[in-house]
KOLVEXMAR-460399 format. One record per residue (C-alpha): residue number from 1; residue in three letters; z, x, y. Coordinates in nm, 2 decimals, always signed. Each point is the difference from the previous one (the first is absolute). Layout:
N
<badren=NUM, lumgu=ALA, zz=Z, xx=X, yy=Y>
...
***
This chain:
174
<badren=1, lumgu=MET, zz=-11.47, xx=+5.31, yy=+3.48>
<badren=2, lumgu=ARG, zz=+0.16, xx=+0.35, yy=+0.00>
<badren=3, lumgu=VAL, zz=+0.35, xx=+0.03, yy=+0.16>
<badren=4, lumgu=LEU, zz=+0.17, xx=+0.33, yy=+0.07>
<badren=5, lumgu=ILE, zz=+0.38, xx=+0.00, yy=+0.02>
<badren=6, lumgu=ALA, zz=+0.12, xx=+0.32, yy=+0.16>
<badren=7, lumgu=TYR, zz=+0.37, xx=+0.04, yy=+0.01>
<badren=8, lumgu=GLY, zz=+0.29, xx=+0.23, yy=+0.07>
<badren=9, lumgu=SER, zz=+0.34, xx=-0.05, yy=-0.17>
<badren=10, lumgu=THR, zz=+0.32, xx=+0.19, yy=+0.03>
<badren=11, lumgu=GLU, zz=+0.24, xx=-0.19, yy=-0.23>
<badren=12, lumgu=GLY, zz=-0.25, xx=-0.20, yy=-0.20>
<badren=13, lumgu=GLN, zz=+0.01, xx=-0.35, yy=+0.16>
<badren=14, lumgu=THR, zz=-0.33, xx=+0.05, yy=+0.18>
<badren=15, lumgu=ARG, zz=-0.16, xx=+0.13, yy=-0.32>
<badren=16, lumgu=LYS, zz=+0.12, xx=-0.31, yy=-0.18>
<badren=17, lumgu=ILE, zz=-0.14, xx=-0.22, yy=+0.28>
<badren=18, lumgu=ALA, zz=-0.34, xx=+0.19, yy=-0.02>
<badren=19, lumgu=GLU, zz=-0.01, xx=-0.04, yy=-0.38>
<badren=20, lumgu=THR, zz=+0.08, xx=-0.37, yy=+0.03>
<badren=21, lumgu=ILE, zz=-0.28, xx=-0.04, yy=+0.26>
<badren=22, lumgu=ALA, zz=-0.24, xx=+0.18, yy=-0.23>
<badren=23, lumgu=GLY, zz=+0.09, xx=-0.23, yy=-0.29>
<badren=24, lumgu=GLN, zz=-0.05, xx=-0.31, yy=+0.22>
<badren=25, lumgu=VAL, zz=-0.34, xx=+0.13, yy=+0.13>
<badren=26, lumgu=ARG, zz=-0.11, xx=+0.05, yy=-0.36>
<badren=27, lumgu=ALA, zz=+0.13, xx=-0.35, yy=-0.10>
<badren=28, lumgu=LEU, zz=-0.22, xx=-0.14, yy=+0.28>
<badren=29, lumgu=GLY, zz=-0.30, xx=+0.16, yy=-0.18>
<badren=30, lumgu=HIS, zz=-0.05, xx=+0.30, yy=+0.23>
<badren=31, lumgu=GLU, zz=+0.02, xx=+0.38, yy=-0.05>
<badren=32, lumgu=ALA, zz=+0.31, xx=+0.17, yy=+0.13>
<badren=33, lumgu=LYS, zz=+0.05, xx=+0.38, yy=+0.05>
<badren=34, lumgu=LEU, zz=+0.35, xx=+0.13, yy=+0.06>
<badren=35, lumgu=PHE, zz=+0.03, xx=+0.32, yy=+0.20>
<badren=36, lumgu=ASP, zz=+0.33, xx=+0.18, yy=+0.06>
<badren=37, lumgu=THR, zz=-0.05, xx=+0.18, yy=+0.34>
<badren=38, lumgu=SER, zz=+0.25, xx=+0.27, yy=-0.10>
<badren=39, lumgu=GLY, zz=-0.25, xx=+0.13, yy=-0.26>
<badren=40, lumgu=LEU, zz=-0.31, xx=+0.20, yy=+0.05>
<badren=41, lumgu=GLN, zz=-0.29, xx=-0.17, yy=+0.18>
<badren=42, lumgu=GLY, zz=-0.23, xx=+0.08, yy=-0.29>
<badren=43, lumgu=ASP, zz=-0.31, xx=-0.20, yy=-0.04>
<badren=44, lumgu=LEU, zz=+0.11, xx=-0.31, yy=+0.19>
<badren=45, lumgu=HIS, zz=-0.28, xx=-0.17, yy=+0.21>
<badren=46, lumgu=PRO, zz=+0.16, xx=-0.28, yy=+0.21>
<badren=47, lumgu=GLU, zz=-0.34, xx=-0.10, yy=+0.13>
<badren=48, lumgu=SER, zz=-0.09, xx=-0.12, yy=-0.36>
<badren=49, lumgu=PHE, zz=+0.26, xx=-0.27, yy=+0.02>
<badren=50, lumgu=ASP, zz=-0.05, xx=-0.35, yy=+0.15>
<badren=51, lumgu=LYS, zz=+0.36, xx=-0.04, yy=+0.12>
<badren=52, lumgu=ILE, zz=+0.28, xx=+0.25, yy=+0.05>
<badren=53, lumgu=ILE, zz=+0.38, xx=-0.06, yy=-0.01>
<badren=54, lumgu=VAL, zz=+0.23, xx=+0.28, yy=+0.12>
<badren=55, lumgu=ALA, zz=+0.37, xx=-0.02, yy=-0.08>
<badren=56, lumgu=GLY, zz=+0.28, xx=+0.22, yy=+0.12>
<badren=57, lumgu=SER, zz=+0.38, xx=-0.02, yy=+0.01>
<badren=58, lumgu=VAL, zz=+0.22, xx=+0.08, yy=+0.30>
<badren=59, lumgu=HIS, zz=+0.26, xx=+0.27, yy=-0.02>
<badren=60, lumgu=GLU, zz=+0.19, xx=+0.12, yy=+0.31>
<badren=61, lumgu=GLU, zz=-0.23, xx=-0.23, yy=+0.21>
<badren=62, lumgu=ARG, zz=-0.33, xx=+0.15, yy=-0.12>
<badren=63, lumgu=HIS, zz=-0.25, xx=-0.06, yy=-0.28>
<badren=64, lumgu=GLN, zz=-0.08, xx=+0.28, yy=-0.24>
<badren=65, lumgu=GLU, zz=-0.19, xx=+0.30, yy=+0.14>
<badren=66, lumgu=SER, zz=-0.25, xx=-0.03, yy=-0.29>
<badren=67, lumgu=VAL, zz=-0.09, xx=-0.35, yy=+0.11>
<badren=68, lumgu=GLU, zz=-0.05, xx=+0.11, yy=+0.35>
<badren=69, lumgu=ILE, zz=-0.22, xx=+0.29, yy=-0.11>
<badren=70, lumgu=PHE, zz=-0.20, xx=-0.24, yy=-0.23>
<badren=71, lumgu=VAL, zz=-0.06, xx=-0.24, yy=+0.29>
<badren=72, lumgu=VAL, zz=-0.09, xx=+0.27, yy=+0.25>
<badren=73, lumgu=ALA, zz=-0.24, xx=+0.17, yy=-0.25>
<badren=74, lumgu=ASN, zz=-0.17, xx=-0.33, yy=-0.07>
<badren=75, lumgu=ARG, zz=+0.04, xx=-0.18, yy=+0.33>
<badren=76, lumgu=LYS, zz=-0.38, xx=-0.06, yy=+0.05>
<badren=77, lumgu=ARG, zz=-0.04, xx=-0.13, yy=-0.35>
<badren=78, lumgu=LEU, zz=+0.30, xx=-0.23, yy=+0.04>
<badren=79, lumgu=GLN, zz=-0.13, xx=-0.13, yy=+0.33>
<badren=80, lumgu=ALA, zz=-0.33, xx=-0.10, yy=-0.16>
<badren=81, lumgu=LYS, zz=+0.17, xx=-0.21, yy=-0.28>
<badren=82, lumgu=PRO, zz=+0.23, xx=-0.30, yy=-0.02>
<badren=83, lumgu=THR, zz=+0.34, xx=+0.16, yy=-0.02>
<badren=84, lumgu=MET, zz=+0.37, xx=-0.10, yy=-0.05>
<badren=85, lumgu=PHE, zz=+0.30, xx=+0.21, yy=+0.07>
<badren=86, lumgu=ILE, zz=+0.32, xx=-0.07, yy=-0.18>
<badren=87, lumgu=SER, zz=+0.32, xx=+0.14, yy=+0.15>
<badren=88, lumgu=VAL, zz=+0.29, xx=+0.00, yy=-0.24>
<badren=89, lumgu=SER, zz=+0.35, xx=+0.03, yy=+0.16>
<badren=90, lumgu=LEU, zz=+0.36, xx=-0.11, yy=-0.04>
<badren=91, lumgu=ALA, zz=-0.01, xx=-0.11, yy=+0.36>
<badren=92, lumgu=ALA, zz=-0.25, xx=-0.28, yy=-0.10>
<badren=93, lumgu=ALA, zz=+0.26, xx=-0.13, yy=-0.25>
<badren=94, lumgu=PHE, zz=+0.26, xx=-0.10, yy=+0.26>
<badren=95, lumgu=GLU, zz=+0.03, xx=-0.26, yy=+0.27>
<badren=96, lumgu=GLY, zz=-0.05, xx=+0.18, yy=+0.33>
<badren=97, lumgu=GLY, zz=-0.17, xx=+0.30, yy=-0.17>
<badren=98, lumgu=GLN, zz=-0.36, xx=-0.14, yy=+0.03>
<badren=99, lumgu=ALA, zz=-0.04, xx=+0.14, yy=+0.35>
<badren=100, lumgu=ASP, zz=+0.10, xx=+0.34, yy=-0.12>
<badren=101, lumgu=ALA, zz=-0.23, xx=-0.03, yy=-0.30>
<badren=102, lumgu=GLN, zz=-0.29, xx=-0.10, yy=+0.23>
<badren=103, lumgu=GLY, zz=+0.08, xx=+0.29, yy=+0.23>
<badren=104, lumgu=TYR, zz=-0.03, xx=+0.24, yy=-0.29>
<badren=105, lumgu=ALA, zz=-0.34, xx=-0.14, yy=-0.09>
<badren=106, lumgu=GLU, zz=-0.12, xx=+0.01, yy=+0.37>
<badren=107, lumgu=ALA, zz=+0.12, xx=+0.36, yy=+0.04>
<badren=108, lumgu=PHE, zz=-0.20, xx=+0.09, yy=-0.32>
<badren=109, lumgu=PHE, zz=-0.31, xx=-0.16, yy=+0.14>
<badren=110, lumgu=ASP, zz=+0.03, xx=+0.18, yy=+0.33>
<badren=111, lumgu=ASN, zz=+0.07, xx=+0.33, yy=-0.17>
<badren=112, lumgu=VAL, zz=-0.30, xx=-0.01, yy=-0.23>
<badren=113, lumgu=GLY, zz=-0.24, xx=-0.18, yy=+0.24>
<badren=114, lumgu=TRP, zz=-0.08, xx=-0.28, yy=-0.24>
<badren=115, lumgu=HIS, zz=+0.06, xx=-0.38, yy=+0.02>
<badren=116, lumgu=PRO, zz=-0.07, xx=-0.18, yy=-0.33>
<badren=117, lumgu=ALA, zz=-0.15, xx=-0.35, yy=-0.01>
<badren=118, lumgu=GLN, zz=+0.33, xx=-0.12, yy=-0.14>
<badren=119, lumgu=SER, zz=+0.35, xx=+0.13, yy=-0.04>
<badren=120, lumgu=LEU, zz=+0.29, xx=-0.12, yy=-0.20>
<badren=121, lumgu=LEU, zz=+0.37, xx=+0.08, yy=+0.02>
<badren=122, lumgu=VAL, zz=+0.16, xx=+0.01, yy=-0.35>
<badren=123, lumgu=SER, zz=+0.36, xx=+0.04, yy=-0.08>
<badren=124, lumgu=GLY, zz=+0.09, xx=+0.30, yy=-0.21>
<badren=125, lumgu=ALA, zz=+0.28, xx=+0.08, yy=-0.24>
<badren=126, lumgu=VAL, zz=+0.33, xx=+0.19, yy=-0.02>
<badren=127, lumgu=ARG, zz=+0.00, xx=+0.24, yy=-0.29>
<badren=128, lumgu=HIS, zz=+0.33, xx=+0.19, yy=+0.00>
<badren=129, lumgu=ASP, zz=-0.10, xx=+0.24, yy=-0.28>
<badren=130, lumgu=ALA, zz=-0.28, xx=+0.13, yy=+0.22>
<badren=131, lumgu=TYR, zz=+0.23, xx=+0.11, yy=+0.28>
<badren=132, lumgu=GLY, zz=+0.21, xx=+0.31, yy=+0.04>
<badren=133, lumgu=TYR, zz=+0.33, xx=+0.02, yy=+0.19>
<badren=134, lumgu=TYR, zz=-0.17, xx=+0.02, yy=+0.34>
<badren=135, lumgu=LYS, zz=-0.24, xx=-0.29, yy=-0.05>
<badren=136, lumgu=GLU, zz=+0.27, xx=-0.22, yy=-0.15>
<badren=137, lumgu=HIS, zz=+0.20, xx=+0.04, yy=+0.32>
<badren=138, lumgu=ILE, zz=-0.29, xx=-0.07, yy=+0.22>
<badren=139, lumgu=LEU, zz=-0.07, xx=-0.31, yy=-0.20>
<badren=140, lumgu=GLU, zz=+0.36, xx=-0.12, yy=+0.02>
<badren=141, lumgu=HIS, zz=+0.07, xx=+0.08, yy=+0.36>
<badren=142, lumgu=VAL, zz=-0.34, xx=-0.04, yy=+0.17>
<badren=143, lumgu=VAL, zz=-0.25, xx=-0.21, yy=-0.20>
<badren=144, lumgu=LEU, zz=+0.25, xx=-0.25, yy=-0.16>
<badren=145, lumgu=GLU, zz=+0.26, xx=+0.01, yy=+0.28>
<badren=146, lumgu=ASN, zz=+0.12, xx=-0.36, yy=+0.08>
<badren=147, lumgu=ARG, zz=-0.22, xx=-0.14, yy=-0.28>
<badren=148, lumgu=ASP, zz=+0.17, xx=-0.18, yy=-0.28>
<badren=149, lumgu=LEU, zz=-0.11, xx=+0.06, yy=-0.36>
<badren=150, lumgu=ASP, zz=+0.15, xx=-0.18, yy=-0.29>
<badren=151, lumgu=ASP, zz=+0.07, xx=+0.33, yy=-0.18>
<badren=152, lumgu=PRO, zz=-0.06, xx=+0.30, yy=+0.23>
<badren=153, lumgu=GLU, zz=+0.04, xx=+0.24, yy=-0.29>
<badren=154, lumgu=SER, zz=-0.29, xx=-0.15, yy=-0.20>
<badren=155, lumgu=ASP, zz=-0.37, xx=+0.04, yy=+0.04>
<badren=156, lumgu=HIS, zz=-0.18, xx=-0.28, yy=+0.19>
<badren=157, lumgu=GLU, zz=-0.36, xx=-0.09, yy=+0.00>
<badren=158, lumgu=PHE, zz=-0.09, xx=-0.20, yy=+0.32>
<badren=159, lumgu=THR, zz=-0.38, xx=-0.03, yy=-0.05>
<badren=160, lumgu=ASP, zz=-0.12, xx=-0.36, yy=+0.03>
<badren=161, lumgu=TRP, zz=-0.26, xx=+0.01, yy=-0.28>
<badren=162, lumgu=ASN, zz=-0.13, xx=-0.35, yy=+0.07>
<badren=163, lumgu=ALA, zz=-0.07, xx=+0.08, yy=+0.37>
<badren=164, lumgu=LEU, zz=-0.17, xx=+0.32, yy=-0.10>
<badren=165, lumgu=ALA, zz=-0.22, xx=-0.17, yy=-0.26>
<badren=166, lumgu=LYS, zz=-0.10, xx=-0.27, yy=+0.25>
<badren=167, lumgu=ALA, zz=-0.10, xx=+0.27, yy=+0.26>
<badren=168, lumgu=ILE, zz=-0.20, xx=+0.19, yy=-0.26>
<badren=169, lumgu=ASN, zz=-0.18, xx=-0.31, yy=-0.12>
<badren=170, lumgu=GLU, zz=-0.09, xx=-0.08, yy=+0.36>
<badren=171, lumgu=PHE, zz=-0.12, xx=+0.36, yy=+0.07>
<badren=172, lumgu=VAL, zz=-0.19, xx=+0.05, yy=-0.32>
<badren=173, lumgu=GLY, zz=-0.12, xx=-0.35, yy=-0.05>
<badren=174, lumgu=THR, zz=+0.02, xx=-0.20, yy=-0.31>
***
């Protein structure tokens, strides 16, 4: 089986998730192709894959424009295949944030006119070295407001790798 993993990543966590998924797919005995949607389309043929996973991260309540463009450009091909959408956000990491995280995914689906066979909300990460002054303040005063972290000055990875692996096993098949 051939699995395409198309992703958009701003600070690196979604890329790390996509690379982990590719490794898992290969460990299951299948072929995995990673495609960074921010790159040139090139010679990619989504119709040649058996299953397609699209992953994007949420920033300022939206997924990457490159992920939106990829989905819109390939909507017919995506609709003809088993697909999974992975939405990576900090909202998914916190109690009470799941509704926001789901809302971001639903807004994405409505915006691009595509509804995957499966979708998964995945918690992202905080990487202070990836933020400038402006983003750091948004993180502190909006995203993480009223949310306790053990050490708010340190980086945090919230991704539940076991839940992700289970979802990929179910989607790809063992």
